[in-house]
All heavy atoms as TSV, in Angstrom:
chain	resi	resn	atom	element	x	y	z
A	1	MET	N	N	6.076	5.325	9.274
A	1	MET	CA	C	5.307	4.310	8.587
A	1	MET	C	C	4.824	4.876	7.258
A	1	MET	O	O	4.365	6.008	7.182
A	1	MET	CB	C	4.120	3.890	9.452
A	1	MET	CG	C	3.207	2.905	8.782
A	1	MET	SD	S	1.829	2.331	9.791
A	1	MET	CE	C	0.862	3.801	9.954
A	2	ASP	N	N	4.918	4.054	6.223
A	2	ASP	CA	C	4.432	4.431	4.896
A	2	ASP	C	C	3.055	3.828	4.654
A	2	ASP	O	O	2.692	2.831	5.268
A	2	ASP	CB	C	5.393	3.921	3.811
A	2	ASP	CG	C	6.755	4.592	3.879
A	2	ASP	OD1	O	6.824	5.774	4.268
A	2	ASP	OD2	O	7.746	3.924	3.546
A	3	GLU	N	N	2.318	4.421	3.749
A	3	GLU	CA	C	1.000	3.893	3.398
A	3	GLU	C	C	1.139	2.568	2.653
A	3	GLU	O	O	2.183	2.283	2.064
A	3	GLU	CB	C	0.263	4.895	2.507
A	3	GLU	CG	C	-0.115	6.169	3.219
A	3	GLU	CD	C	-0.934	7.091	2.338
A	3	GLU	OE1	O	-1.463	6.631	1.297
A	3	GLU	OE2	O	-1.053	8.262	2.689
A	4	LEU	N	N	0.066	1.782	2.679
A	4	LEU	CA	C	0.037	0.563	1.880
A	4	LEU	C	C	0.091	0.944	0.407
A	4	LEU	O	O	-0.412	1.995	-0.003
A	4	LEU	CB	C	-1.243	-0.223	2.159
A	4	LEU	CG	C	-1.391	-0.792	3.564
A	4	LEU	CD1	C	-2.763	-1.436	3.734
A	4	LEU	CD2	C	-0.293	-1.789	3.870
A	5	ARG	N	N	0.697	0.066	-0.379
A	5	ARG	CA	C	0.797	0.294	-1.823
A	5	ARG	C	C	-0.181	-0.622	-2.554
A	5	ARG	O	O	-0.669	-1.597	-1.995
A	5	ARG	CB	C	2.219	-0.015	-2.297
A	5	ARG	CG	C	3.252	0.885	-1.681
A	5	ARG	CD	C	4.621	0.512	-2.169
A	5	ARG	NE	N	5.646	1.277	-1.457
A	5	ARG	CZ	C	6.928	1.047	-1.575
A	5	ARG	NH1	N	7.378	0.085	-2.351
A	5	ARG	NH2	N	7.790	1.775	-0.889
A	6	ALA	N	N	-0.418	-0.302	-3.807
A	6	ALA	CA	C	-1.248	-1.179	-4.642
A	6	ALA	C	C	-0.637	-2.570	-4.630
A	6	ALA	O	O	0.571	-2.725	-4.781
A	6	ALA	CB	C	-1.318	-0.632	-6.060
A	7	GLY	N	N	-1.459	-3.562	-4.401
A	7	GLY	CA	C	-0.974	-4.932	-4.355
A	7	GLY	C	C	-0.646	-5.424	-2.962
A	7	GLY	O	O	-0.489	-6.621	-2.753
A	8	ASP	N	N	-0.505	-4.518	-1.993
A	8	ASP	CA	C	-0.265	-4.934	-0.606
A	8	ASP	C	C	-1.553	-5.536	-0.040
A	8	ASP	O	O	-2.650	-5.069	-0.372
A	8	ASP	CB	C	0.144	-3.742	0.273
A	8	ASP	CG	C	1.563	-3.285	0.042
A	8	ASP	OD1	O	2.353	-4.028	-0.579
A	8	ASP	OD2	O	1.895	-2.173	0.502
A	9	PRO	N	N	-1.424	-6.525	0.829
A	9	PRO	CA	C	-2.638	-7.087	1.428
A	9	PRO	C	C	-3.276	-6.095	2.395
A	9	PRO	O	O	-2.573	-5.393	3.123
A	9	PRO	CB	C	-2.121	-8.317	2.177
A	9	PRO	CG	C	-0.690	-8.007	2.477
A	9	PRO	CD	C	-0.208	-7.160	1.332
A	10	GLU	N	N	-4.590	-6.022	2.383
A	10	GLU	CA	C	-5.299	-5.191	3.361
A	10	GLU	C	C	-5.521	-5.974	4.641
A	10	GLU	O	O	-5.541	-5.405	5.727
A	10	GLU	CB	C	-6.621	-4.698	2.783
A	10	GLU	CG	C	-6.421	-3.714	1.655
A	10	GLU	CD	C	-7.730	-3.161	1.133
A	10	GLU	OE1	O	-8.766	-3.289	1.809
A	10	GLU	OE2	O	-7.703	-2.584	0.042
A	11	THR	N	N	-5.719	-7.274	4.480
A	11	THR	CA	C	-5.820	-8.173	5.628
A	11	THR	C	C	-4.972	-9.394	5.333
A	11	THR	O	O	-4.732	-9.745	4.165
A	11	THR	CB	C	-7.271	-8.619	5.911
A	11	THR	OG1	O	-7.769	-9.309	4.782
A	11	THR	CG2	C	-8.160	-7.450	6.250
A	12	LEU	N	N	-4.528	-10.035	6.391
A	12	LEU	CA	C	-3.754	-11.256	6.273
A	12	LEU	C	C	-4.040	-12.081	7.515
A	12	LEU	O	O	-3.747	-11.631	8.631
A	12	LEU	CB	C	-2.266	-10.936	6.156
A	12	LEU	CG	C	-1.340	-12.087	5.841
A	12	LEU	CD1	C	-1.696	-12.727	4.509
A	12	LEU	CD2	C	0.103	-11.608	5.802
A	13	GLY	N	N	-4.666	-13.234	7.313
A	13	GLY	CA	C	-5.074	-14.027	8.460
A	13	GLY	C	C	-6.050	-13.235	9.305
A	13	GLY	O	O	-7.042	-12.717	8.807
A	14	SER	N	N	-5.730	-13.081	10.569
A	14	SER	CA	C	-6.622	-12.354	11.483
A	14	SER	C	C	-6.123	-10.935	11.774
A	14	SER	O	O	-6.412	-10.372	12.820
A	14	SER	CB	C	-6.790	-13.142	12.776
A	14	SER	OG	O	-5.535	-13.329	13.389
A	15	TYR	N	N	-5.373	-10.353	10.821
A	15	TYR	CA	C	-4.808	-9.018	11.006
A	15	TYR	C	C	-5.180	-8.087	9.870
A	15	TYR	O	O	-5.263	-8.488	8.715
A	15	TYR	CB	C	-3.279	-9.092	11.100
A	15	TYR	CG	C	-2.822	-9.948	12.239
A	15	TYR	CD1	C	-2.459	-11.266	12.038
A	15	TYR	CD2	C	-2.783	-9.442	13.534
A	15	TYR	CE1	C	-2.062	-12.073	13.090
A	15	TYR	CE2	C	-2.380	-10.237	14.592
A	15	TYR	CZ	C	-2.024	-11.548	14.362
A	15	TYR	OH	O	-1.637	-12.342	15.407
A	16	ARG	N	N	-5.354	-6.820	10.192
A	16	ARG	CA	C	-5.581	-5.755	9.218
A	16	ARG	C	C	-4.278	-4.972	9.110
A	16	ARG	O	O	-3.730	-4.498	10.102
A	16	ARG	CB	C	-6.710	-4.840	9.676
A	16	ARG	CG	C	-6.978	-3.669	8.763
A	16	ARG	CD	C	-8.072	-2.704	9.229
A	16	ARG	NE	N	-8.650	-2.954	10.538
A	16	ARG	CZ	C	-9.763	-3.681	10.765
A	16	ARG	NH1	N	-10.397	-4.257	9.784
A	16	ARG	NH2	N	-10.220	-3.840	11.990
A	17	MET	N	N	-3.785	-4.825	7.881
A	17	MET	CA	C	-2.549	-4.093	7.654
A	17	MET	C	C	-2.832	-2.587	7.719
A	17	MET	O	O	-3.768	-2.098	7.095
A	17	MET	CB	C	-1.951	-4.433	6.288
A	17	MET	CG	C	-1.676	-5.905	6.045
A	17	MET	SD	S	-0.544	-6.645	7.216
A	17	MET	CE	C	-1.610	-7.866	7.945
A	18	LEU	N	N	-2.024	-1.876	8.482
A	18	LEU	CA	C	-2.208	-0.431	8.656
A	18	LEU	C	C	-1.241	0.380	7.811
A	18	LEU	O	O	-1.526	1.525	7.453
A	18	LEU	CB	C	-2.025	-0.063	10.131
A	18	LEU	CG	C	-2.970	-0.760	11.105
A	18	LEU	CD1	C	-2.582	-0.424	12.538
A	18	LEU	CD2	C	-4.405	-0.375	10.810
A	19	GLY	N	N	-0.077	-0.184	7.517
A	19	GLY	CA	C	0.924	0.520	6.733
A	19	GLY	C	C	2.190	-0.308	6.646
A	19	GLY	O	O	2.291	-1.378	7.236
A	20	ARG	N	N	3.161	0.221	5.910
A	20	ARG	CA	C	4.447	-0.457	5.734
A	20	ARG	C	C	5.465	0.110	6.716
A	20	ARG	O	O	5.637	1.318	6.811
A	20	ARG	CB	C	4.991	-0.217	4.332
A	20	ARG	CG	C	4.326	-1.012	3.257
A	20	ARG	CD	C	4.895	-0.598	1.893
A	20	ARG	NE	N	4.563	-1.590	0.900
A	20	ARG	CZ	C	5.448	-2.259	0.194
A	20	ARG	NH1	N	6.738	-2.018	0.343
A	20	ARG	NH2	N	5.058	-3.161	-0.683
A	21	LEU	N	N	6.148	-0.787	7.399
A	21	LEU	CA	C	7.223	-0.372	8.301
A	21	LEU	C	C	8.575	-0.417	7.619
A	21	LEU	O	O	9.480	0.328	7.977
A	21	LEU	CB	C	7.246	-1.260	9.544
A	21	LEU	CG	C	6.044	-1.142	10.467
A	21	LEU	CD1	C	6.134	-2.168	11.587
A	21	LEU	CD2	C	5.946	0.264	11.034
A	22	GLY	N	N	8.725	-1.314	6.664
A	22	GLY	CA	C	9.993	-1.438	5.969
A	22	GLY	C	C	9.937	-2.556	4.952
A	22	GLY	O	O	8.980	-3.316	4.890
A	23	ALA	N	N	10.999	-2.648	4.158
A	23	ALA	CA	C	11.069	-3.684	3.133
A	23	ALA	C	C	12.521	-4.029	2.882
A	23	ALA	O	O	13.409	-3.189	3.007
A	23	ALA	CB	C	10.409	-3.207	1.849
A	24	GLY	N	N	12.727	-5.285	2.542
A	24	GLY	CA	C	14.046	-5.763	2.183
A	24	GLY	C	C	13.952	-6.551	0.897
A	24	GLY	O	O	12.913	-6.574	0.241
A	25	GLY	N	N	15.006	-7.234	0.563
A	25	GLY	CA	C	15.040	-7.993	-0.670
A	25	GLY	C	C	14.071	-9.151	-0.704
A	25	GLY	O	O	13.550	-9.502	-1.759
A	26	LEU	N	N	13.822	-9.774	0.453
A	26	LEU	CA	C	12.967	-10.955	0.496
A	26	LEU	C	C	11.575	-10.707	1.047
A	26	LEU	O	O	10.664	-11.502	0.804
A	26	LEU	CB	C	13.619	-12.048	1.361
A	26	LEU	CG	C	14.883	-12.685	0.833
A	26	LEU	CD1	C	15.408	-13.700	1.830
A	26	LEU	CD2	C	14.620	-13.341	-0.506
A	27	SER	N	N	11.397	-9.640	1.801
A	27	SER	CA	C	10.124	-9.489	2.507
A	27	SER	C	C	9.747	-8.028	2.715
A	27	SER	O	O	10.551	-7.130	2.521
A	27	SER	CB	C	10.188	-10.196	3.862
A	27	SER	OG	O	11.215	-9.625	4.645
A	28	VAL	N	N	8.491	-7.862	3.144
A	28	VAL	CA	C	7.963	-6.554	3.508
A	28	VAL	C	C	7.407	-6.689	4.921
A	28	VAL	O	O	6.789	-7.696	5.263
A	28	VAL	CB	C	6.836	-6.109	2.548
A	28	VAL	CG1	C	6.264	-4.764	2.967
A	28	VAL	CG2	C	7.334	-6.057	1.118
A	29	VAL	N	N	7.638	-5.674	5.753
A	29	VAL	CA	C	7.129	-5.686	7.120
A	29	VAL	C	C	6.017	-4.650	7.229
A	29	VAL	O	O	6.197	-3.484	6.869
A	29	VAL	CB	C	8.243	-5.374	8.137
A	29	VAL	CG1	C	7.688	-5.407	9.554
A	29	VAL	CG2	C	9.400	-6.363	7.988
A	30	PHE	N	N	4.867	-5.127	7.719
A	30	PHE	CA	C	3.693	-4.284	7.863
A	30	PHE	C	C	3.375	-4.061	9.337
A	30	PHE	O	O	3.618	-4.934	10.168
A	30	PHE	CB	C	2.471	-4.947	7.221
A	30	PHE	CG	C	2.598	-5.151	5.743
A	30	PHE	CD1	C	3.005	-6.376	5.233
A	30	PHE	CD2	C	2.303	-4.130	4.860
A	30	PHE	CE1	C	3.120	-6.579	3.873
A	30	PHE	CE2	C	2.421	-4.322	3.492
A	30	PHE	CZ	C	2.829	-5.551	2.990
A	31	LEU	N	N	2.814	-2.907	9.653
A	31	LEU	CA	C	2.209	-2.686	10.957
A	31	LEU	C	C	0.775	-3.163	10.831
A	31	LEU	O	O	0.077	-2.826	9.866
A	31	LEU	CB	C	2.232	-1.209	11.342
A	31	LEU	CG	C	1.572	-0.877	12.683
A	31	LEU	CD1	C	2.330	-1.535	13.830
A	31	LEU	CD2	C	1.498	0.620	12.882
A	32	ALA	N	N	0.341	-3.980	11.788
A	32	ALA	CA	C	-0.993	-4.567	11.706
A	32	ALA	C	C	-1.698	-4.484	13.049
A	32	ALA	O	O	-1.062	-4.371	14.094
A	32	ALA	CB	C	-0.880	-6.024	11.263
A	33	GLU	N	N	-3.019	-4.555	12.979
A	33	GLU	CA	C	-3.836	-4.654	14.190
A	33	GLU	C	C	-4.743	-5.864	14.035
A	33	GLU	O	O	-5.064	-6.268	12.909
A	33	GLU	CB	C	-4.663	-3.394	14.414
A	33	GLU	CG	C	-5.728	-3.142	13.382
A	33	GLU	CD	C	-6.509	-1.865	13.647
A	33	GLU	OE1	O	-6.206	-1.128	14.598
A	33	GLU	OE2	O	-7.441	-1.605	12.867
A	34	PRO	N	N	-5.150	-6.457	15.142
A	34	PRO	CA	C	-6.023	-7.623	15.049
A	34	PRO	C	C	-7.406	-7.253	14.527
A	34	PRO	O	O	-7.905	-6.159	14.793
A	34	PRO	CB	C	-6.101	-8.139	16.481
A	34	PRO	CG	C	-5.639	-7.023	17.348
A	34	PRO	CD	C	-4.806	-6.113	16.521
A	35	LEU	N	N	-7.995	-8.168	13.772
A	35	LEU	CA	C	-9.369	-7.967	13.310
A	35	LEU	C	C	-10.355	-8.121	14.460
A	35	LEU	O	O	-11.437	-7.538	14.421
A	35	LEU	CB	C	-9.710	-8.955	12.187
A	35	LEU	CG	C	-8.996	-8.715	10.862
A	35	LEU	CD1	C	-9.251	-9.878	9.917
A	35	LEU	CD2	C	-9.425	-7.408	10.243
A	36	ASP	N	N	-9.997	-8.887	15.468
A	36	ASP	CA	C	-10.844	-9.062	16.656
A	36	ASP	C	C	-10.981	-7.704	17.341
A	36	ASP	O	O	-9.993	-7.124	17.810
A	36	ASP	CB	C	-10.214	-10.074	17.600
A	36	ASP	CG	C	-11.069	-10.340	18.818
A	36	ASP	OD1	O	-11.358	-9.376	19.567
A	36	ASP	OD2	O	-11.437	-11.507	19.037
A	37	GLN	N	N	-12.186	-7.182	17.393
A	37	GLN	CA	C	-12.415	-5.829	17.906
A	37	GLN	C	C	-12.013	-5.667	19.371
A	37	GLN	O	O	-11.603	-4.591	19.786
A	37	GLN	CB	C	-13.890	-5.436	17.713
A	37	GLN	CG	C	-14.261	-5.273	16.252
A	37	GLN	CD	C	-13.409	-4.234	15.557
A	37	GLN	OE1	O	-13.209	-3.134	16.057
A	37	GLN	NE2	N	-12.879	-4.572	14.398
A	38	ARG	N	N	-12.113	-6.727	20.165
A	38	ARG	CA	C	-11.715	-6.630	21.575
A	38	ARG	C	C	-10.215	-6.380	21.694
A	38	ARG	O	O	-9.784	-5.530	22.473
A	38	ARG	CB	C	-12.094	-7.896	22.333
A	38	ARG	CG	C	-13.607	-8.079	22.463
A	38	ARG	CD	C	-13.926	-9.439	22.962
A	38	ARG	NE	N	-13.492	-10.374	21.906
A	38	ARG	CZ	C	-13.626	-11.679	21.962
A	38	ARG	NH1	N	-14.151	-12.246	23.018
A	38	ARG	NH2	N	-13.245	-12.447	20.967
A	39	ASP	N	N	-9.422	-7.114	20.892
A	39	ASP	CA	C	-7.976	-6.914	20.930
A	39	ASP	C	C	-7.588	-5.577	20.311
A	39	ASP	O	O	-6.702	-4.884	20.805
A	39	ASP	CB	C	-7.256	-8.052	20.212
A	39	ASP	CG	C	-7.347	-9.364	20.961
A	39	ASP	OD1	O	-7.558	-9.338	22.197
A	39	ASP	OD2	O	-7.199	-10.424	20.329
A	40	ALA	N	N	-8.249	-5.201	19.229
A	40	ALA	CA	C	-7.961	-3.915	18.585
A	40	ALA	C	C	-8.269	-2.764	19.537
A	40	ALA	O	O	-7.514	-1.791	19.614
A	40	ALA	CB	C	-8.759	-3.777	17.290
A	41	ALA	N	N	-9.361	-2.887	20.287
A	41	ALA	CA	C	-9.746	-1.837	21.237
A	41	ALA	C	C	-8.717	-1.687	22.349
A	41	ALA	O	O	-8.565	-0.603	22.914
A	41	ALA	CB	C	-11.120	-2.144	21.827
A	42	ARG	N	N	-7.997	-2.744	22.655
A	42	ARG	CA	C	-6.947	-2.679	23.676
A	42	ARG	C	C	-5.649	-2.087	23.130
A	42	ARG	O	O	-4.693	-1.922	23.861
A	42	ARG	CB	C	-6.670	-4.072	24.242
A	42	ARG	CG	C	-7.809	-4.552	25.117
A	42	ARG	CD	C	-7.395	-5.788	25.844
A	42	ARG	NE	N	-8.098	-6.910	25.236
A	42	ARG	CZ	C	-7.876	-8.180	25.522
A	42	ARG	NH1	N	-6.952	-8.515	26.372
A	42	ARG	NH2	N	-8.582	-9.120	24.945
A	43	GLY	N	N	-5.645	-1.789	21.836
A	43	GLY	CA	C	-4.487	-1.128	21.246
A	43	GLY	C	C	-3.375	-2.062	20.811
A	43	GLY	O	O	-2.267	-1.610	20.549
A	44	PHE	N	N	-3.662	-3.354	20.719
A	44	PHE	CA	C	-2.627	-4.292	20.285
A	44	PHE	C	C	-2.206	-3.970	18.855
A	44	PHE	O	O	-3.039	-3.752	17.978
A	44	PHE	CB	C	-3.123	-5.728	20.346
A	44	PHE	CG	C	-3.329	-6.266	21.734
A	44	PHE	CD1	C	-4.028	-7.430	21.922
A	44	PHE	CD2	C	-2.835	-5.624	22.848
A	44	PHE	CE1	C	-4.238	-7.953	23.187
A	44	PHE	CE2	C	-3.028	-6.118	24.118
A	44	PHE	CZ	C	-3.725	-7.296	24.290
A	45	ARG	N	N	-0.902	-3.947	18.604
A	45	ARG	CA	C	-0.335	-3.734	17.271
A	45	ARG	C	C	0.779	-4.751	17.081
A	45	ARG	O	O	1.462	-5.127	18.031
A	45	ARG	CB	C	0.234	-2.324	17.110
A	45	ARG	CG	C	-0.775	-1.207	17.293
A	45	ARG	CD	C	-1.750	-1.162	16.132
A	45	ARG	NE	N	-2.652	-0.033	16.211
A	45	ARG	CZ	C	-3.830	-0.056	16.788
A	45	ARG	NH1	N	-4.252	-1.136	17.388
A	45	ARG	NH2	N	-4.600	1.000	16.788
A	46	TYR	N	N	0.994	-5.161	15.850
A	46	TYR	CA	C	1.980	-6.192	15.549
A	46	TYR	C	C	2.764	-5.831	14.299
A	46	TYR	O	O	2.243	-5.167	13.407
A	46	TYR	CB	C	1.293	-7.548	15.305
A	46	TYR	CG	C	0.463	-7.994	16.471
A	46	TYR	CD1	C	-0.892	-7.679	16.539
A	46	TYR	CD2	C	1.026	-8.708	17.508
A	46	TYR	CE1	C	-1.661	-8.086	17.616
A	46	TYR	CE2	C	0.265	-9.118	18.593
A	46	TYR	CZ	C	-1.079	-8.798	18.638
A	46	TYR	OH	O	-1.837	-9.193	19.698
A	47	ALA	N	N	3.993	-6.305	14.231
A	47	ALA	CA	C	4.772	-6.247	13.001
A	47	ALA	C	C	4.582	-7.596	12.314
A	47	ALA	O	O	4.815	-8.647	12.919
A	47	ALA	CB	C	6.240	-5.998	13.300
A	48	VAL	N	N	4.139	-7.568	11.062
A	48	VAL	CA	C	3.898	-8.791	10.298
A	48	VAL	C	C	4.838	-8.783	9.101
A	48	VAL	O	O	4.779	-7.891	8.256
A	48	VAL	CB	C	2.429	-8.869	9.827
A	48	VAL	CG1	C	2.206	-10.093	8.950
A	48	VAL	CG2	C	1.492	-8.870	11.019
A	49	LYS	N	N	5.718	-9.784	9.062
A	49	LYS	CA	C	6.701	-9.885	7.985
A	49	LYS	C	C	6.174	-10.846	6.929
A	49	LYS	O	O	5.816	-11.987	7.237
A	49	LYS	CB	C	8.025	-10.388	8.549
A	49	LYS	CG	C	9.183	-10.257	7.613
A	49	LYS	CD	C	10.473	-10.568	8.356
A	49	LYS	CE	C	11.667	-10.140	7.560
A	49	LYS	NZ	N	12.903	-10.369	8.313
A	50	VAL	N	N	6.129	-10.400	5.677
A	50	VAL	CA	C	5.538	-11.174	4.585
A	50	VAL	C	C	6.578	-11.376	3.488
A	50	VAL	O	O	7.187	-10.417	3.008
A	50	VAL	CB	C	4.305	-10.435	4.010
A	50	VAL	CG1	C	3.708	-11.204	2.844
A	50	VAL	CG2	C	3.272	-10.208	5.103
A	51	LEU	N	N	6.775	-12.627	3.121
A	51	LEU	CA	C	7.686	-12.976	2.041
A	51	LEU	C	C	7.155	-12.416	0.731
A	51	LEU	O	O	5.948	-12.487	0.448
A	51	LEU	CB	C	7.797	-14.504	1.963
A	51	LEU	CG	C	8.892	-15.099	1.107
A	51	LEU	CD1	C	10.268	-14.687	1.613
A	51	LEU	CD2	C	8.778	-16.617	1.117
A	52	ARG	N	N	8.026	-11.869	-0.076
A	52	ARG	CA	C	7.608	-11.342	-1.377
A	52	ARG	C	C	7.090	-12.493	-2.255
A	52	ARG	O	O	7.619	-13.606	-2.211
A	52	ARG	CB	C	8.762	-10.634	-2.069
A	52	ARG	CG	C	9.171	-9.351	-1.365
A	52	ARG	CD	C	10.271	-8.648	-2.158
A	52	ARG	NE	N	10.730	-7.468	-1.469
A	52	ARG	CZ	C	10.164	-6.269	-1.561
A	52	ARG	NH1	N	9.101	-6.097	-2.305
A	52	ARG	NH2	N	10.656	-5.238	-0.907
A	53	PRO	N	N	6.049	-12.236	-3.061
A	53	PRO	CA	C	5.421	-13.301	-3.852
A	53	PRO	C	C	6.377	-14.077	-4.750
A	53	PRO	O	O	6.233	-15.279	-4.920
A	53	PRO	CB	C	4.373	-12.566	-4.686
A	53	PRO	CG	C	4.098	-11.303	-3.947
A	53	PRO	CD	C	5.373	-10.944	-3.236
A	54	GLN	N	N	7.376	-13.407	-5.309
A	54	GLN	CA	C	8.281	-14.100	-6.234
A	54	GLN	C	C	9.138	-15.156	-5.539
A	54	GLN	O	O	9.737	-15.999	-6.194
A	54	GLN	CB	C	9.155	-13.116	-7.017
A	54	GLN	CG	C	10.113	-12.299	-6.184
A	54	GLN	CD	C	9.582	-10.932	-5.796
A	54	GLN	OE1	O	8.392	-10.765	-5.533
A	54	GLN	NE2	N	10.456	-9.949	-5.750
A	55	PHE	N	N	9.189	-15.139	-4.194
A	55	PHE	CA	C	9.973	-16.118	-3.442
A	55	PHE	C	C	9.093	-17.152	-2.728
A	55	PHE	O	O	9.609	-18.096	-2.143
A	55	PHE	CB	C	10.849	-15.417	-2.405
A	55	PHE	CG	C	11.802	-14.434	-3.011
A	55	PHE	CD1	C	11.681	-13.079	-2.742
A	55	PHE	CD2	C	12.812	-14.843	-3.863
A	55	PHE	CE1	C	12.556	-12.158	-3.302
A	55	PHE	CE2	C	13.686	-13.937	-4.434
A	55	PHE	CZ	C	13.558	-12.587	-4.158
A	56	ALA	N	N	7.790	-16.977	-2.774
A	56	ALA	CA	C	6.884	-17.803	-1.983
A	56	ALA	C	C	6.896	-19.281	-2.368
A	56	ALA	O	O	6.627	-20.137	-1.525
A	56	ALA	CB	C	5.463	-17.255	-2.074
A	57	ASP	N	N	7.203	-19.611	-3.601
A	57	ASP	CA	C	7.204	-21.006	-4.032
A	57	ASP	C	C	8.512	-21.728	-3.724
A	57	ASP	O	O	8.606	-22.935	-3.946
A	57	ASP	CB	C	6.921	-21.107	-5.534
A	57	ASP	CG	C	5.486	-20.747	-5.872
A	57	ASP	OD1	O	4.615	-20.895	-4.999
A	57	ASP	OD2	O	5.244	-20.326	-7.021
A	58	GLU	N	N	9.495	-21.020	-3.221
A	58	GLU	CA	C	10.801	-21.633	-2.969
A	58	GLU	C	C	10.970	-21.930	-1.482
A	58	GLU	O	O	10.992	-21.027	-0.650
A	58	GLU	CB	C	11.912	-20.727	-3.471
A	58	GLU	CG	C	11.858	-20.545	-4.992
A	58	GLU	CD	C	13.097	-19.883	-5.540
A	58	GLU	OE1	O	14.212	-20.226	-5.091
A	58	GLU	OE2	O	12.937	-19.012	-6.408
A	59	GLN	N	N	11.078	-23.212	-1.180
A	59	GLN	CA	C	11.168	-23.665	0.210
A	59	GLN	C	C	12.313	-23.013	0.970
A	59	GLN	O	O	12.181	-22.668	2.136
A	59	GLN	CB	C	11.298	-25.191	0.262
A	59	GLN	CG	C	11.245	-25.761	1.663
A	59	GLN	CD	C	9.911	-25.539	2.342
A	59	GLN	OE1	O	8.862	-25.738	1.739
A	59	GLN	NE2	N	9.916	-25.110	3.586
A	60	ARG	N	N	13.456	-22.819	0.324
A	60	ARG	CA	C	14.607	-22.243	1.044
A	60	ARG	C	C	14.314	-20.838	1.552
A	60	ARG	O	O	14.761	-20.453	2.624
A	60	ARG	CB	C	15.873	-22.277	0.189
A	60	ARG	CG	C	15.811	-21.415	-1.045
A	60	ARG	CD	C	17.046	-21.615	-1.928
A	60	ARG	NE	N	16.863	-20.930	-3.180
A	60	ARG	CZ	C	17.700	-20.037	-3.656
A	60	ARG	NH1	N	18.804	-19.753	-3.000
A	60	ARG	NH2	N	17.460	-19.449	-4.794
A	61	PHE	N	N	13.535	-20.078	0.796
A	61	PHE	CA	C	13.190	-18.729	1.245
A	61	PHE	C	C	12.144	-18.769	2.360
A	61	PHE	O	O	12.198	-17.972	3.297
A	61	PHE	CB	C	12.706	-17.865	0.081
A	61	PHE	CG	C	13.791	-17.574	-0.920
A	61	PHE	CD1	C	13.630	-17.914	-2.247
A	61	PHE	CD2	C	14.974	-16.971	-0.541
A	61	PHE	CE1	C	14.624	-17.651	-3.179
A	61	PHE	CE2	C	15.976	-16.703	-1.457
A	61	PHE	CZ	C	15.810	-17.052	-2.787
A	62	ARG	N	N	11.197	-19.695	2.265
A	62	ARG	CA	C	10.221	-19.850	3.348
A	62	ARG	C	C	10.923	-20.282	4.641
A	62	ARG	O	O	10.599	-19.791	5.720
A	62	ARG	CB	C	9.131	-20.841	2.952
A	62	ARG	CG	C	8.245	-20.308	1.827
A	62	ARG	CD	C	6.962	-21.095	1.667
A	62	ARG	NE	N	7.142	-22.521	1.567
A	62	ARG	CZ	C	7.263	-23.203	0.442
A	62	ARG	NH1	N	7.230	-22.570	-0.727
A	62	ARG	NH2	N	7.386	-24.514	0.453
A	63	ASN	N	N	11.901	-21.176	4.530
A	63	ASN	CA	C	12.663	-21.606	5.695
A	63	ASN	C	C	13.440	-20.441	6.300
A	63	ASN	O	O	13.483	-20.273	7.523
A	63	ASN	CB	C	13.640	-22.732	5.333
A	63	ASN	CG	C	12.948	-24.016	5.005
A	63	ASN	OD1	O	11.777	-24.224	5.326
A	63	ASN	ND2	N	13.658	-24.913	4.334
A	64	ARG	N	N	14.040	-19.642	5.449
A	64	ARG	CA	C	14.798	-18.480	5.926
A	64	ARG	C	C	13.896	-17.506	6.684
A	64	ARG	O	O	14.257	-17.015	7.760
A	64	ARG	CB	C	15.482	-17.792	4.742
A	64	ARG	CG	C	16.332	-16.625	5.130
A	64	ARG	CD	C	17.082	-16.108	3.941
A	64	ARG	NE	N	17.622	-14.787	4.229
A	64	ARG	CZ	C	18.276	-14.069	3.358
A	64	ARG	NH1	N	18.508	-14.523	2.143
A	64	ARG	NH2	N	18.725	-12.881	3.691
A	65	LEU	N	N	12.722	-17.242	6.122
A	65	LEU	CA	C	11.783	-16.345	6.796
A	65	LEU	C	C	11.346	-16.925	8.140
A	65	LEU	O	O	11.269	-16.208	9.130
A	65	LEU	CB	C	10.564	-16.085	5.914
A	65	LEU	CG	C	9.521	-15.132	6.488
A	65	LEU	CD1	C	10.086	-13.736	6.626
A	65	LEU	CD2	C	8.283	-15.119	5.633
A	66	ALA	N	N	11.109	-18.212	8.198
A	66	ALA	CA	C	10.693	-18.866	9.446
A	66	ALA	C	C	11.792	-18.736	10.512
A	66	ALA	O	O	11.500	-18.534	11.685
A	66	ALA	CB	C	10.364	-20.323	9.191
A	67	ARG	N	N	13.052	-18.826	10.105
A	67	ARG	CA	C	14.153	-18.686	11.066
A	67	ARG	C	C	14.242	-17.249	11.595
A	67	ARG	O	O	14.629	-17.037	12.740
A	67	ARG	CB	C	15.478	-19.069	10.412
A	67	ARG	CG	C	15.683	-20.558	10.272
A	67	ARG	CD	C	17.116	-20.886	9.888
A	67	ARG	NE	N	17.596	-20.189	8.704
A	67	ARG	CZ	C	17.497	-20.612	7.455
A	67	ARG	NH1	N	16.902	-21.773	7.213
A	67	ARG	NH2	N	17.976	-19.920	6.441
A	68	GLU	N	N	13.927	-16.290	10.750
A	68	GLU	CA	C	14.011	-14.887	11.174
A	68	GLU	C	C	12.935	-14.576	12.184
A	68	GLU	O	O	13.036	-13.761	13.029
A	68	GLU	CB	C	13.870	-13.960	9.970
A	68	GLU	CG	C	15.042	-14.028	9.044
A	68	GLU	CD	C	14.876	-13.148	7.817
A	68	GLU	OE1	O	13.904	-12.380	7.711
A	68	GLU	OE2	O	15.748	-13.225	6.926
């Protein structure tokens, strides 16, 4: 896992980003933990895939991410 970079979200929805797991042409995948302390204490971790900002306004890319 790589550290978060400048411009990466620290939180997204109800998740805190812990680091980067990988990146592709359309998206970045983060390792995240829930902000809810009860779930975080249980050790829950998630992969959160985020569309790159330059593609966020294009419906076809949002649809592609949703299918993945």
